[in-house]
C-alpha positions as a printed Julia matrix, in Angstrom:
98×3 Matrix{Float64}:
 24.38  227.61  162.57
 22.55  230.26  160.56
 20.69  229.69  157.45
 23.43  231.48  155.29
 26.36  229.12  156.75
 24.52  226.13  155.97
 23.66  227.08  152.3
 27.35  228.05  151.62
 28.34  224.61  153.19
 25.93  222.85  151.02
 27.25  224.64  147.96
 30.88  223.65  148.76
 29.82  219.97  149.08
 27.85  220.4   145.51
 31.16  221.8   144.2
 33.23  219.17  145.6
 30.85  216.62  144.4
 30.58  218.04  141.03
 34.41  218.18  140.8
 34.53  214.4   141.43
 31.97  213.66  139.13
 33.59  215.33  136.34
 37.05  213.8   137.1
 35.54  210.26  137.16
 33.55  210.64  133.92
 35.69  212.81  131.75
 39.24  213.35  132.84
 40.07  210.12  134.6
 42.33  207.78  132.36
 39.91  204.88  132.8
 37.39  206.63  130.81
 39.32  206.21  127.6
 39.95  202.53  128.53
 36.23  202.04  129.03
 35.45  203.82  125.62
 37.92  201.76  123.99
 36.53  198.5   125.49
 32.93  199.45  124.58
 34.11  200.17  120.87
 35.81  196.71  120.75
 32.71  195.13  121.75
 30.51  197.05  119.24
 33.04  196.0   116.55
 32.83  192.23  117.65
 29.09  192.44  117.79
 29.03  194.2   114.21
 31.3   191.59  112.77
 29.23  188.83  114.2
 26.11  190.18  112.53
 27.56  191.14  109.3
 30.63  189.05  108.36
 29.7   189.09  104.6
 30.69  192.61  104.25
 34.2   191.46  104.51
 33.84  188.3   102.53
 33.21  185.97  105.44
 30.44  183.67  104.61
 27.8   183.19  107.21
 24.26  181.49  107.31
 23.1   183.95  109.82
 23.52  186.86  107.56
 20.08  186.2   106.11
 18.51  186.87  109.71
 20.99  189.55  110.79
 20.25  191.67  107.71
 16.95  192.84  109.5
 19.03  194.58  111.92
 20.51  196.83  109.28
 17.97  199.43  109.35
 18.54  199.95  112.87
 22.25  199.69  112.75
 22.61  201.82  109.39
 24.19  204.91  111.06
 26.84  202.75  112.8
 27.42  200.34  109.82
 29.24  202.78  107.71
 31.63  204.19  110.13
 32.37  200.5   111.51
 33.0   199.17  108.03
 35.37  202.39  107.42
 37.07  201.73  110.81
 37.48  197.82  110.07
 38.98  198.62  106.31
 41.59  200.68  107.65
 43.74  198.0   108.84
 46.64  200.3   109.76
 44.59  202.12  112.66
 42.99  199.01  113.62
 46.44  197.02  114.17
 47.88  200.08  115.75
 44.96  200.46  118.26
 45.04  196.73  119.14
 48.71  197.08  119.73
 48.18  199.98  122.17
 46.24  197.75  124.44
 49.23  195.56  125.27
 51.91  198.36  125.01
 51.33  201.17  127.44
């Protein structure tokens, strides 16, 4: 086997590997489910940290207020997403109706 044949075989293997990586990370339907699940976990964490933003009293709000400077970028989008009840209910309903 010549060097040029080995190089072309290696390039073909890399193309196949890159195609599989792209499919697994970007185009595969499980990617969307993983993304939604991660967003749901983030929403649950933010609600546990800042329940007073929605009128739910919590004694730990005093301590979790220290996290606000670190989560400020995500806080505004999270709060907007939570107040938009139509999209929240619709998204949660999609989990059970494929």
